py3Dmol code that shows the C-alpha trace and the ligand (Angstrom):
import py3Dmol

protein = """\
ATOM      1  CA  MET A   1       0.084  -0.006  -0.057  1.00  0.00           C
ATOM      2  CA  ALA A   2       1.421   3.371  -0.971  1.00  0.00           C
ATOM      3  CA  PHE A   3      -0.829   5.582   1.304  1.00  0.00           C
ATOM      4  CA  THR A   4      -0.834   5.059   4.934  1.00  0.00           C
ATOM      5  CA  GLN A   5      -4.257   3.820   6.376  1.00  0.00           C
ATOM      6  CA  GLU A   6      -4.723   7.094   7.935  1.00  0.00           C
ATOM      7  CA  GLN A   7      -4.555   8.925   4.516  1.00  0.00           C
ATOM      8  CA  LEU A   8      -6.877   6.348   3.055  1.00  0.00           C
ATOM      9  CA  ASN A   9      -9.398   6.863   5.605  1.00  0.00           C
ATOM     10  CA  ASP A  10      -9.036  10.656   5.142  1.00  0.00           C
ATOM     11  CA  PHE A  11      -9.824  10.186   1.326  1.00  0.00           C
ATOM     12  CA  HIS A  12     -12.999   8.313   2.031  1.00  0.00           C
ATOM     13  CA  ARG A  13     -13.918  10.468   4.609  1.00  0.00           C
ATOM     14  CA  ASP A  14     -12.953  13.880   3.078  1.00  0.00           C
ATOM     15  CA  GLY A  15     -12.903  13.040  -0.602  1.00  0.00           C
ATOM     16  CA  TYR A  16      -9.368  14.393  -1.052  1.00  0.00           C
ATOM     17  CA  VAL A  17      -5.819  13.555   0.415  1.00  0.00           C
ATOM     18  CA  ARG A  18      -2.588  15.805   0.099  1.00  0.00           C
ATOM     19  CA  LEU A  19       0.602  14.334  -0.641  1.00  0.00           C
ATOM     20  CA  GLY A  20       3.863  16.340  -0.318  1.00  0.00           C
ATOM     21  CA  ARG A  21       6.407  16.239  -3.054  1.00  0.00           C
ATOM     22  CA  VAL A  22       6.106  13.323  -5.523  1.00  0.00           C
ATOM     23  CA  LEU A  23       8.382  14.523  -8.470  1.00  0.00           C
ATOM     24  CA  SER A  24      12.104  14.353  -8.479  1.00  0.00           C
ATOM     25  CA  ASP A  25      14.105  17.645  -9.078  1.00  0.00           C
ATOM     26  CA  ASP A  26      14.953  16.283 -12.616  1.00  0.00           C
ATOM     27  CA  GLU A  27      11.269  15.428 -13.278  1.00  0.00           C
ATOM     28  CA  LEU A  28      10.251  18.646 -12.006  1.00  0.00           C
ATOM     29  CA  GLU A  29      12.602  20.713 -14.006  1.00  0.00           C
ATOM     30  CA  THR A  30      11.710  18.688 -17.349  1.00  0.00           C
ATOM     31  CA  LEU A  31       8.136  19.057 -16.853  1.00  0.00           C
ATOM     32  CA  ARG A  32       8.493  23.010 -16.183  1.00  0.00           C
ATOM     33  CA  GLU A  33      10.481  23.355 -19.346  1.00  0.00           C
ATOM     34  CA  ASN A  34       8.192  21.385 -21.540  1.00  0.00           C
ATOM     35  CA  TYR A  35       5.018  22.875 -19.861  1.00  0.00           C
ATOM     36  CA  ASP A  36       6.187  26.236 -20.997  1.00  0.00           C
ATOM     37  CA  LEU A  37       7.201  25.005 -24.557  1.00  0.00           C
ATOM     38  CA  GLU A  38       3.741  23.538 -24.925  1.00  0.00           C
ATOM     39  CA  MET A  39       1.950  26.880 -23.579  1.00  0.00           C
ATOM     40  CA  ASP A  40       3.960  28.770 -26.025  1.00  0.00           C
ATOM     41  CA  ARG A  41       3.251  26.286 -28.855  1.00  0.00           C
ATOM     42  CA  ALA A  42      -0.536  26.425 -27.910  1.00  0.00           C
ATOM     43  CA  ARG A  43      -0.605  30.199 -28.209  1.00  0.00           C
ATOM     44  CA  GLU A  44       1.243  30.178 -31.571  1.00  0.00           C
ATOM     45  CA  THR A  45      -1.388  27.849 -32.880  1.00  0.00           C
ATOM     46  CA  ASN A  46      -4.494  28.946 -30.903  1.00  0.00           C
ATOM     47  CA  ALA A  47      -4.670  25.264 -29.623  1.00  0.00           C
ATOM     48  CA  TYR A  48      -5.916  26.149 -26.135  1.00  0.00           C
ATOM     49  CA  ARG A  49      -8.766  27.706 -24.157  1.00  0.00           C
ATOM     50  CA  ASN A  50      -8.802  30.601 -21.827  1.00  0.00           C
ATOM     51  CA  LEU A  51     -11.618  29.377 -19.359  1.00  0.00           C
ATOM     52  CA  SER A  52     -12.056  32.955 -18.012  1.00  0.00           C
ATOM     53  CA  ILE A  53     -13.903  33.855 -21.369  1.00  0.00           C
ATOM     54  CA  ASP A  54     -16.238  32.183 -23.758  1.00  0.00           C
ATOM     55  CA  ASP A  55     -15.141  29.350 -25.949  1.00  0.00           C
ATOM     56  CA  GLY A  56     -14.241  29.974 -29.603  1.00  0.00           C
ATOM     57  CA  THR A  57     -12.589  33.223 -29.381  1.00  0.00           C
ATOM     58  CA  ASP A  58      -9.656  33.982 -31.255  1.00  0.00           C
ATOM     59  CA  SER A  59      -5.987  34.033 -30.013  1.00  0.00           C
ATOM     60  CA  ASP A  60      -5.823  37.587 -29.466  1.00  0.00           C
ATOM     61  CA  ALA A  61      -9.126  37.896 -27.521  1.00  0.00           C
ATOM     62  CA  LYS A  62      -8.027  34.978 -25.209  1.00  0.00           C
ATOM     63  CA  GLN A  63      -4.619  36.796 -24.590  1.00  0.00           C
ATOM     64  CA  ALA A  64      -6.133  40.038 -23.930  1.00  0.00           C
ATOM     65  CA  ALA A  65      -8.875  39.011 -21.442  1.00  0.00           C
ATOM     66  CA  PRO A  66      -8.773  40.735 -18.266  1.00  0.00           C
ATOM     67  CA  ARG A  67      -8.230  37.230 -16.555  1.00  0.00           C
ATOM     68  CA  ARG A  68      -6.360  34.262 -17.949  1.00  0.00           C
ATOM     69  CA  MET A  69      -7.100  30.593 -16.850  1.00  0.00           C
ATOM     70  CA  LEU A  70      -5.352  28.707 -19.631  1.00  0.00           C
ATOM     71  CA  GLN A  71      -6.181  25.184 -20.350  1.00  0.00           C
ATOM     72  CA  ILE A  72      -4.651  22.654 -22.770  1.00  0.00           C
ATOM     73  CA  THR A  73      -6.310  19.154 -22.807  1.00  0.00           C
ATOM     74  CA  GLN A  74      -4.380  16.023 -23.317  1.00  0.00           C
ATOM     75  CA  MET A  75      -0.924  17.149 -22.816  1.00  0.00           C
ATOM     76  CA  CYS A  76      -0.037  13.480 -23.163  1.00  0.00           C
ATOM     77  CA  GLU A  77      -0.637  13.688 -26.855  1.00  0.00           C
ATOM     78  CA  ARG A  78       1.541  16.489 -27.355  1.00  0.00           C
ATOM     79  CA  ASN A  79       4.505  15.877 -25.240  1.00  0.00           C
ATOM     80  CA  ILE A  80       6.397  12.782 -24.192  1.00  0.00           C
ATOM     81  CA  HIS A  81       7.235  13.852 -20.924  1.00  0.00           C
ATOM     82  CA  PHE A  82       3.807  14.390 -19.718  1.00  0.00           C
ATOM     83  CA  ARG A  83       2.741  11.068 -21.378  1.00  0.00           C
ATOM     84  CA  ARG A  84       5.357   9.330 -19.296  1.00  0.00           C
ATOM     85  CA  LEU A  85       4.024  11.177 -16.101  1.00  0.00           C
ATOM     86  CA  LEU A  86       0.987   9.121 -16.513  1.00  0.00           C
ATOM     87  CA  TYR A  87       2.963   6.058 -16.025  1.00  0.00           C
ATOM     88  CA  ASN A  88       4.913   7.248 -13.083  1.00  0.00           C
ATOM     89  CA  LYS A  89       5.334   4.463 -10.683  1.00  0.00           C
ATOM     90  CA  ALA A  90       4.681   6.093  -7.375  1.00  0.00           C
ATOM     91  CA  ILE A  91       1.464   7.994  -8.494  1.00  0.00           C
ATOM     92  CA  LEU A  92      -0.011   4.812  -9.950  1.00  0.00           C
ATOM     93  CA  GLU A  93       0.592   3.058  -6.674  1.00  0.00           C
ATOM     94  CA  TYR A  94      -1.467   5.683  -4.975  1.00  0.00           C
ATOM     95  CA  VAL A  95      -4.146   5.354  -7.666  1.00  0.00           C
ATOM     96  CA  THR A  96      -4.137   1.693  -7.184  1.00  0.00           C
ATOM     97  CA  ASP A  97      -5.049   2.243  -3.516  1.00  0.00           C
ATOM     98  CA  LEU A  98      -7.969   4.304  -4.536  1.00  0.00           C
ATOM     99  CA  ILE A  99      -9.541   2.518  -7.315  1.00  0.00           C
ATOM    100  CA  GLY A 100      -7.721  -0.778  -7.685  1.00  0.00           C
ATOM    101  CA  PRO A 101      -4.953  -2.199  -9.939  1.00  0.00           C
ATOM    102  CA  ASN A 102      -6.791  -1.762 -13.158  1.00  0.00           C
ATOM    103  CA  ILE A 103      -6.238   1.942 -14.229  1.00  0.00           C
ATOM    104  CA  GLN A 104      -7.155   3.948 -17.466  1.00  0.00           C
ATOM    105  CA  LEU A 105      -6.761   7.535 -18.113  1.00  0.00           C
ATOM    106  CA  PHE A 106     -10.016   9.424 -18.562  1.00  0.00           C
ATOM    107  CA  HIS A 107      -8.086  12.512 -19.647  1.00  0.00           C
ATOM    108  CA  ASP A 108      -5.349  14.892 -18.577  1.00  0.00           C
ATOM    109  CA  GLN A 109      -5.114  18.750 -18.715  1.00  0.00           C
ATOM    110  CA  ALA A 110      -2.502  21.539 -17.925  1.00  0.00           C
ATOM    111  CA  LEU A 111      -4.285  24.446 -16.100  1.00  0.00           C
ATOM    112  CA  PHE A 112      -2.148  27.462 -16.234  1.00  0.00           C
ATOM    113  CA  LYS A 113      -2.860  30.691 -14.087  1.00  0.00           C
ATOM    114  CA  PRO A 114      -0.362  33.416 -14.896  1.00  0.00           C
ATOM    115  CA  ALA A 115       0.980  35.820 -12.441  1.00  0.00           C
ATOM    116  CA  LYS A 116      -1.200  38.990 -11.624  1.00  0.00           C
ATOM    117  CA  ASP A 117      -4.152  38.105 -14.001  1.00  0.00           C
ATOM    118  CA  GLY A 118      -4.946  34.314 -13.366  1.00  0.00           C
ATOM    119  CA  GLY A 119      -8.406  33.476 -13.544  1.00  0.00           C
ATOM    120  CA  ALA A 120     -10.725  31.393 -11.233  1.00  0.00           C
ATOM    121  CA  VAL A 121     -12.200  27.852 -11.831  1.00  0.00           C
ATOM    122  CA  PHE A 122     -15.604  28.048 -10.266  1.00  0.00           C
ATOM    123  CA  TRP A 123     -16.805  25.675  -7.483  1.00  0.00           C
ATOM    124  CA  HIS A 124     -18.061  22.309  -9.283  1.00  0.00           C
ATOM    125  CA  GLN A 125     -17.905  18.581  -9.050  1.00  0.00           C
ATOM    126  CA  ASP A 126     -16.012  17.109 -12.081  1.00  0.00           C
ATOM    127  CA  ASN A 127     -18.659  14.291 -12.464  1.00  0.00           C
ATOM    128  CA  ALA A 128     -21.439  16.815 -12.851  1.00  0.00           C
ATOM    129  CA  TYR A 129     -19.682  17.495 -16.188  1.00  0.00           C
ATOM    130  CA  TRP A 130     -18.359  14.116 -17.003  1.00  0.00           C
ATOM    131  CA  LYS A 131     -21.497  11.934 -15.947  1.00  0.00           C
ATOM    132  CA  CYS A 132     -19.237   8.872 -15.483  1.00  0.00           C
ATOM    133  CA  ARG A 133     -20.392   5.466 -13.904  1.00  0.00           C
ATOM    134  CA  PRO A 134     -19.348   4.142 -11.545  1.00  0.00           C
ATOM    135  CA  ALA A 135     -18.619   7.778 -10.050  1.00  0.00           C
ATOM    136  CA  ASN A 136     -15.345   6.628  -8.706  1.00  0.00           C
ATOM    137  CA  LEU A 137     -12.767   8.519 -10.715  1.00  0.00           C
ATOM    138  CA  VAL A 138      -9.995  10.235  -9.054  1.00  0.00           C
ATOM    139  CA  SER A 139      -7.872  13.080 -10.173  1.00  0.00           C
ATOM    140  CA  CYS A 140      -4.149  13.788  -9.188  1.00  0.00           C
ATOM    141  CA  TRP A 141      -3.538  17.643  -9.410  1.00  0.00           C
ATOM    142  CA  THR A 142       0.200  18.122  -9.542  1.00  0.00           C
ATOM    143  CA  THR A 143       1.632  21.684  -9.325  1.00  0.00           C
ATOM    144  CA  LEU A 144       4.874  22.670 -10.862  1.00  0.00           C
ATOM    145  CA  ASP A 145       5.129  25.838  -8.631  1.00  0.00           C
ATOM    146  CA  ASP A 146       4.840  26.396  -5.009  1.00  0.00           C
ATOM    147  CA  VAL A 147       1.074  27.105  -4.400  1.00  0.00           C
ATOM    148  CA  ASP A 148      -1.018  28.493  -1.653  1.00  0.00           C
ATOM    149  CA  VAL A 149      -4.266  30.086  -1.420  1.00  0.00           C
ATOM    150  CA  ASN A 150      -3.125  33.364  -2.845  1.00  0.00           C
ATOM    151  CA  ASN A 151      -1.829  32.136  -6.224  1.00  0.00           C
ATOM    152  CA  GLY A 152      -4.612  29.410  -6.903  1.00  0.00           C
ATOM    153  CA  ALA A 153      -4.101  26.335  -4.663  1.00  0.00           C
ATOM    154  CA  MET A 154      -6.988  23.884  -4.580  1.00  0.00           C
ATOM    155  CA  GLN A 155      -9.722  24.450  -2.317  1.00  0.00           C
ATOM    156  CA  VAL A 156     -12.211  21.728  -1.531  1.00  0.00           C
ATOM    157  CA  ILE A 157     -15.114  21.033   0.785  1.00  0.00           C
ATOM    158  CA  PRO A 158     -14.362  17.999   2.771  1.00  0.00           C
ATOM    159  CA  GLY A 159     -16.968  15.294   2.667  1.00  0.00           C
ATOM    160  CA  SER A 160     -18.899  16.712  -0.384  1.00  0.00           C
ATOM    161  CA  HIS A 161     -17.964  13.684  -2.603  1.00  0.00           C
ATOM    162  CA  LEU A 162     -20.473  11.925  -0.594  1.00  0.00           C
ATOM    163  CA  SER A 163     -23.391  13.909  -2.197  1.00  0.00           C
ATOM    164  CA  PRO A 164     -23.573  14.752  -5.794  1.00  0.00           C
ATOM    165  CA  VAL A 165     -24.980  18.250  -6.296  1.00  0.00           C
ATOM    166  CA  VAL A 166     -27.170  19.363  -9.309  1.00  0.00           C
ATOM    167  CA  HIS A 167     -25.317  21.937 -11.499  1.00  0.00           C
ATOM    168  CA  GLU A 168     -27.283  24.389 -13.407  1.00  0.00           C
ATOM    169  CA  GLN A 169     -26.714  25.772 -16.885  1.00  0.00           C
ATOM    170  CA  SER A 170     -24.926  29.039 -16.291  1.00  0.00           C
ATOM    171  CA  ASP A 171     -25.540  32.416 -17.785  1.00  0.00           C
ATOM    172  CA  GLN A 172     -24.082  34.133 -14.940  1.00  0.00           C
ATOM    173  CA  THR A 173     -20.441  32.970 -15.026  1.00  0.00           C
ATOM    174  CA  ASN A 174     -18.231  31.653 -17.931  1.00  0.00           C
ATOM    175  CA  ALA A 175     -18.690  28.521 -16.121  1.00  0.00           C
ATOM    176  CA  LEU A 176     -20.496  25.901 -18.181  1.00  0.00           C
ATOM    177  CA  LEU A 177     -22.474  24.934 -15.057  1.00  0.00           C
ATOM    178  CA  ASP A 178     -23.241  27.016 -12.012  1.00  0.00           C
ATOM    179  CA  LEU A 179     -23.369  26.163  -8.404  1.00  0.00           C
ATOM    180  CA  GLN A 180     -25.100  28.423  -5.829  1.00  0.00           C
ATOM    181  CA  GLY A 181     -24.910  28.000  -2.291  1.00  0.00           C
ATOM    182  CA  VAL A 182     -21.651  26.224  -1.741  1.00  0.00           C
ATOM    183  CA  ASP A 183     -20.765  26.861   1.882  1.00  0.00           C
ATOM    184  CA  GLU A 184     -17.424  28.619   1.381  1.00  0.00           C
ATOM    185  CA  SER A 185     -16.624  28.615   5.009  1.00  0.00           C
ATOM    186  CA  LYS A 186     -15.979  25.141   5.066  1.00  0.00           C
ATOM    187  CA  ALA A 187     -13.475  25.201   2.376  1.00  0.00           C
ATOM    188  CA  VAL A 188     -10.114  23.884   2.937  1.00  0.00           C
ATOM    189  CA  ALA A 189      -7.122  25.312   0.765  1.00  0.00           C
ATOM    190  CA  ILE A 190      -4.196  22.876  -0.056  1.00  0.00           C
ATOM    191  CA  ASP A 191      -0.863  24.416   0.179  1.00  0.00           C
ATOM    192  CA  LEU A 192       1.612  22.337  -2.074  1.00  0.00           C
ATOM    193  CA  PRO A 193       5.304  22.607  -2.815  1.00  0.00           C
ATOM    194  CA  ALA A 194       6.412  22.507  -6.258  1.00  0.00           C
ATOM    195  CA  GLY A 195       6.339  18.944  -7.535  1.00  0.00           C
ATOM    196  CA  GLY A 196       3.756  17.980  -5.088  1.00  0.00           C
ATOM    197  CA  CYS A 197       0.184  16.669  -5.654  1.00  0.00           C
ATOM    198  CA  MET A 198      -3.034  15.987  -4.141  1.00  0.00           C
ATOM    199  CA  PHE A 199      -5.839  13.477  -5.155  1.00  0.00           C
ATOM    200  CA  HIS A 200      -9.543  14.271  -5.061  1.00  0.00           C
ATOM    201  CA  HIS A 201     -12.520  12.113  -5.795  1.00  0.00           C
ATOM    202  CA  CYS A 202     -14.734  13.201  -8.867  1.00  0.00           C
ATOM    203  CA  GLN A 203     -17.551  14.197  -6.688  1.00  0.00           C
ATOM    204  CA  THR A 204     -15.542  16.476  -4.416  1.00  0.00           C
ATOM    205  CA  LEU A 205     -16.628  20.120  -4.709  1.00  0.00           C
ATOM    206  CA  HIS A 206     -13.405  22.112  -5.498  1.00  0.00           C
ATOM    207  CA  TYR A 207     -12.347  25.628  -6.537  1.00  0.00           C
ATOM    208  CA  THR A 208      -9.301  27.603  -7.475  1.00  0.00           C
ATOM    209  CA  ALA A 209      -9.191  31.438  -6.893  1.00  0.00           C
ATOM    210  CA  PRO A 210      -7.879  34.109  -9.166  1.00  0.00           C
ATOM    211  CA  ASN A 211      -4.318  34.660  -9.004  1.00  0.00           C
ATOM    212  CA  SER A 212      -3.315  38.162  -8.562  1.00  0.00           C
ATOM    213  CA  THR A 213       0.212  37.564  -7.226  1.00  0.00           C
ATOM    214  CA  GLU A 214       3.421  38.030  -8.793  1.00  0.00           C
ATOM    215  CA  ARG A 215       3.888  34.142  -8.864  1.00  0.00           C
ATOM    216  CA  GLN A 216       2.521  32.115 -11.736  1.00  0.00           C
ATOM    217  CA  ARG A 217       0.855  28.720 -11.110  1.00  0.00           C
ATOM    218  CA  ARG A 218       1.509  25.840 -13.386  1.00  0.00           C
ATOM    219  CA  ALA A 219      -0.617  22.794 -12.641  1.00  0.00           C
ATOM    220  CA  PHE A 220      -1.266  19.407 -14.523  1.00  0.00           C
ATOM    221  CA  ILE A 221      -4.217  17.090 -13.786  1.00  0.00           C
ATOM    222  CA  MET A 222      -4.578  13.539 -14.486  1.00  0.00           C
ATOM    223  CA  HIS A 223      -7.826  12.078 -14.331  1.00  0.00           C
ATOM    224  CA  PHE A 224      -8.150   8.214 -13.706  1.00  0.00           C
ATOM    225  CA  MET A 225     -10.788   5.782 -14.103  1.00  0.00           C
ATOM    226  CA  THR A 226     -11.346   1.895 -14.092  1.00  0.00           C
ATOM    227  CA  PRO A 227     -11.700   0.408 -17.568  1.00  0.00           C
ATOM    228  CA  GLY A 228     -15.268  -0.200 -18.536  1.00  0.00           C
ATOM    229  CA  THR A 229     -16.293   3.300 -17.002  1.00  0.00           C
ATOM    230  CA  ARG A 230     -19.614   4.596 -18.782  1.00  0.00           C
ATOM    231  CA  GLN A 231     -20.368   8.058 -19.503  1.00  0.00           C
ATOM    232  CA  GLY A 232     -23.825   9.607 -20.270  1.00  0.00           C
ATOM    233  CA  ASP A 233     -26.749  11.063 -18.532  1.00  0.00           C
ATOM    234  CA  ASP A 234     -29.856   9.230 -17.083  1.00  0.00           C
ATOM    235  CA  ASN A 235     -31.863   9.275 -20.278  1.00  0.00           C
ATOM    236  CA  GLY A 236     -28.859   8.856 -22.730  1.00  0.00           C
ATOM    237  CA  VAL A 237     -27.233   5.857 -24.193  1.00  0.00           C
ATOM    238  CA  LEU A 238     -24.377   4.984 -21.899  1.00  0.00           C
ATOM    239  CA  GLU A 239     -21.010   4.606 -23.748  1.00  0.00           C
ATOM    240  CA  VAL A 240     -18.018   2.628 -22.565  1.00  0.00           C
ATOM    241  CA  SER A 241     -15.166   5.043 -22.703  1.00  0.00           C
ATOM    242  CA  PHE A 242     -12.793   3.690 -25.258  1.00  0.00           C
ATOM    243  CA  GLY A 243      -9.775   5.190 -26.812  1.00  0.00           C
ATOM    244  CA  ARG A 244      -7.816   6.175 -23.601  1.00  0.00           C
ATOM    245  CA  PRO A 245      -4.420   4.524 -22.700  1.00  0.00           C
ATOM    246  CA  ILE A 246      -4.632   1.483 -20.167  1.00  0.00           C
ATOM    247  CA  LEU A 247      -2.060   2.731 -17.739  1.00  0.00           C
ATOM    248  CA  GLN A 248      -1.929  -0.298 -15.364  1.00  0.00           C
ATOM    249  CA  SER A 249      -3.605  -3.886 -15.561  1.00  0.00           C
ATOM    250  CA  ALA A 250      -3.517  -6.658 -12.860  1.00  0.00           C
TER     251      ALA A 250
END
"""
ligand_1 = """\
10
AKG
O -6.280 23.858 -11.448
C -7.314 24.467 -11.375
O -7.227 25.852 -11.272
C -8.562 23.809 -11.351
C -8.404 22.237 -11.514
C -9.706 21.628 -11.585
O -10.780 22.106 -11.428
C -9.869 20.216 -11.605
O -8.986 19.465 -11.522
O -10.972 19.628 -11.927
"""
view = py3Dmol.view(width=600, height=400)
view.addModel(protein, "pdb")
view.setStyle({"model": 0}, {"cartoon": {"style": "trace"}})
view.addModel(ligand_1, "xyz")
view.setStyle({"model": 1}, {"stick": {}})
view.zoomTo()
view.show()
């Protein structure tokens, strides 16, 4: 077992668990260089989203927006170093403790909050978007910079993974789905050192604040599922999620 029993109990009770540093100095340095490289390439080719504004805008509009929450999905299809990270032995051992030895990638994403004008990611439960069954996916949120509440550390509501919340279609914010009534007094911010990670359950309510500091915040998230996971809403046809790499099988 990679987690201690206490950490596992914490995860099942709270819907998240904080780990300290998991990446070596070399891994961290390589991933930082390649993160910056892919962000530059994505800007040149407009192959990214700014989650702080509506989708479908051109590159200049995305860059000029007052806040920037930049997203690249499937870094593993663009860059070998991020693909390698999916197979990181230590991380997969932690995932094994959470969902068992058969592990498939659901997807990955880089989420970048630049210094000074980094945008927020509003409160949500991932599975309100994904509609996956069984709802047992876990995410490993890895940071390439030191993070605290001021530059966009992950914030969670402990125990919220036990109760899926209805997310409404939003026209108030740029979020696709909106959540009213989150009791933010219960939020816990998870500070992490560069190269550290935390895991959260796909129903854990989470949020990251705007970054107005002088410190950029580079995060990379891997979302893991068990093979055979299906996707779709109650009335839709359920589809098995094919086409993603199997990262480990028993
Ligand atoms: O990195 C962030 O700012 C938000 C990440 C997030 O919402 C997620 O991992 O689902």
